[in-house]
C-alpha positions in Angstrom: -23.4 -257.8 141.6 -24.1 -255.0 139.1 -24.0 -251.8 141.2 -24.3 -248.4 139.5 -21.4 -246.0 139.7 -20.0 -245.0 142.2 -21.5 -247.7 144.5 -19.0 -250.5 143.8 -16.1 -248.4 144.9 -18.1 -246.8 147.7 -19.0 -250.2 149.3 -15.3 -251.3 148.9 -14.3 -248.1 150.8 -16.9 -248.7 153.5 -15.1 -251.9 154.4 -12.0 -249.8 155.3 -11.2 -247.1 157.7 -10.7 -244.5 155.0 -13.4 -241.8 155.8 -11.9 -239.4 153.3 -12.4 -241.9 150.5 -15.9 -242.7 151.6 -16.9 -239.0 151.7 -15.4 -238.5 148.2 -18.3 -240.5 146.6 -20.9 -238.0 148.0 -21.9 -234.7 146.5 -20.8 -231.6 148.5 -24.4 -231.1 149.8 -25.3 -234.8 150.2 -27.2 -236.2 153.1 -26.8 -239.5 155.0 -29.5 -240.7 157.3 -28.2 -243.4 159.7 -29.5 -244.5 163.1 -32.1 -241.7 163.0 -29.4 -239.0 162.6 -29.0 -236.9 159.5 -25.5 -235.9 158.4 -25.6 -233.2 155.8 -22.6 -232.1 153.7 -19.4 -233.9 152.7 -17.6 -232.8 155.9 -20.3 -234.1 158.1 -20.4 -237.4 156.1 -16.6 -237.7 156.5 -17.0 -237.3 160.3 -19.9 -239.8 160.4 -17.7 -242.3 158.6 -14.9 -241.7 161.1 -17.3 -242.0 164.1 -18.9 -245.2 162.8 -15.5 -246.9 162.4 -14.3 -245.6 165.8 -17.2 -247.4 167.5 -17.3 -250.7 165.7 -15.6 -252.9 163.2 -17.7 -254.3 160.4 -17.8 -255.7 156.9 -20.7 -255.5 154.4 -21.4 -257.8 151.5 -23.9 -256.7 148.9 -26.4 -259.5 147.9 -29.2 -257.7 146.1 -29.8 -254.5 144.0 -33.2 -253.2 143.1 -34.4 -249.9 141.8 -32.8 -247.9 138.9 -29.5 -246.2 138.3 -30.6 -243.0 140.0 -32.4 -244.5 143.0 -30.9 -247.9 143.7 -31.9 -250.0 146.7 -29.0 -252.1 147.9 -29.3 -255.0 150.4 -26.1 -256.0 152.2 -25.2 -258.6 154.8 -23.3 -256.8 157.6 -21.2 -258.5 160.2 -19.1 -257.0 162.9 -18.5 -256.4 166.6 -21.9 -254.7 167.2 -25.1 -255.8 169.0 -27.3 -257.7 166.6 -24.6 -258.8 164.3 -25.0 -260.2 161.7 -27.8 -258.1 160.1 -29.2 -257.4 156.7 -29.4 -253.7 155.9 -31.0 -251.8 153.1 -29.2 -248.8 151.7 -31.5 -246.4 149.8 -29.4 -244.2 147.5 -30.1 -241.2 145.2 -27.4 -240.6 142.6 -27.0 -237.6 140.4 -24.1 -237.0 137.9 -22.1 -239.9 139.4 -22.3 -238.6 143.0 -24.3 -239.9 145.8 -26.7 -237.1 146.9 -28.7 -239.2 149.5 -28.1 -242.3 151.5 -30.6 -243.7 154.0 -29.7 -246.8 155.9 -32.5 -248.9 157.3 
């Protein structure tokens, strides 16, 4: 799958418990919208990544990429120990200068 930078490494990190590494792919003032909650700033994104992993174990596998390099839409098959597993999720990104500035998970 041909993912724009830095998404290949970001998805690999998301399949681990390394919240610091996950947060490192985001701009300092980035925003993540997940489960109707907005997490703004790298510190909040780091905490979000920790919280998600403390609640559930999951693995994601990218199967489709649409959009362009600055606004990719990534579809992934996600399995884990959560209600509704497995599920296909869409990750809407905005990327600027190699950093993720926005992620919306639907």
